[in-house]
C-alpha angles and dihedrals in degrees: 000000000000135000119311121204128212119199109230126188091219106040104020112226115013112199116217127199121222094255090050091049091054089056092045091052091051119107096243091053093044087054087070089071084073099047112087112226095222101034111216096001091102086073089063105028100033095202092061095101095119120125144219088255094071092038092055091052091048094052091050090051093050097042094061091047092049092046092050092048095049094047096043094047091050090057091047092049099044103024096234129088118255093216137012113260093253093050092045092051090049094048091047092053090046095050091051092054091047091051093047094051102035097101100041093113100058116131125222111306091014115245092000088063092056088079087088094054120110116251111286096017116116132178088254087074090063092044087058091051093047091050092050106033108036138066089281090071089057093047090052093047090056089055088070097208104052125055136179088246092056094049091050093045091058102034109022110030119093114249092244091056097037093056091058091059113095089213093061110108117210131237094001101065094047088052092051092050089056090069088061104030118030142083088284106033128148092240089067093040091059102038093050092055094038096046093045091051096049094042090052093236133124098215096098099048121115135148099277096175093053091047095050092045090055094053117118141160128256114206124188125152108306094351124094111175142175109249141179126231111234090243088068095052096108092051088050089050089052090051094050092046091046090055091048093050095045091054095048097041103031118011095042095033107151097236094042090053092052090049087053088058092050092047092052091053092048093046090053088060089046095052095040089224141009122302113251137171088268094060105121111254095227090055091049096047092048089065127081137143095286093050093048092047091050089051090049091052091050090051097040093105096050106028117065093198094056091045094049091049096048092046091046089234101175138170123238123252104239099175138021134179123225116274094257101032122181135199096291093051091048090051090051088050093055090046093052092045091053089046090056094046090048100044098036105035095160096050120098112240131184130190129208135178139180089249089071093058112115093208119075116276110231112259133166108230118210109239115255119180095200099056096027091233115148130018121287117223112216118215136186094231101054135044088209116077119244126228119251095237091051089054100041122057087176094068098044091093091056094055091094115084122255107254107171116167124189138188120208127194139176112293093234093060098033099101092046091052092047089053089054092050091049089051091050095049097039109129093020 
């Protein structure tokens, strides 16, 4: 069996190896065709109907390009290969399988559906179970050189546990994980471009080819880290800004966030209880967006949460703090919240904040060579990497974390509440 190609709206043709195609054709992976990438966002940006299926293919495509670039540029810069040809080929194959399977455990409506998980449970727990307990485990065993255990050791295991495993190879495996979980990983590279395209917005666009071409590797002692050549700094800045704008304008959109709340309530009725690590895998895998929506429709007459979600019965956002709010803004938020509760005791009110978001809030980590946190910027005038913030004045204003807080209220009373808030804040 030769190479198979998938036509992708973001990356053009994506070539797939026979082993990868076997995984793609498996039932757990085909389920991703029915899991929307952005959860409830399609009810705000109507084009956002894309799924985890296409995203997983896209990440696999990008991760091999990024790996090739970082390894090749290292040899060009330092005159020696980073890995032997056999090791390089093995790591490249391994990375592609990790990228392809990294989202297998998502619940209906992706991250929005995780609102029904018990505390401490994440979709990665089910990704691990799918890798180890379904037909995918058998497919991988037949490949001889890649196993479910190896994939999870590199991508899923916490560093503290991975380092205890005698099969964990330092610094190689930590370096490989950086392509899937870092400030500059290929997961973010794909979803920014893909989500921007399907939402019909420009916020997530950046020069992906220039960024990938500028990737390199920084090696010092026991640290091997994905780095960026200074010539790619502007593309990196674009990438960081794109992530910031997409979070503020799309992922934390005020209507989408309220719909997420409604969805969580409706999904709790759908599951019957919260999802835990003891939830049977066959039950979990039998669920996806379509199954949940069908259940909502059947319960619409008896369950108010399902009815409100299907009818898009949403509250209005009556107050919102600045994107990077400090102590004074938070105090004003509490004051306004108390005002609403005191003056409108019979009105339903809901509160949301960026802290409640299940997905990672965009942050710019300061580079630290000891821990490997942050992204080193390689220059031609220094053997020591530079930090992103020291090289980019443009990003210094984004260093503070996003801390948006919102108050929602019943539509019928929204204007009256907003008027009260204006009265309270008049004159500063």
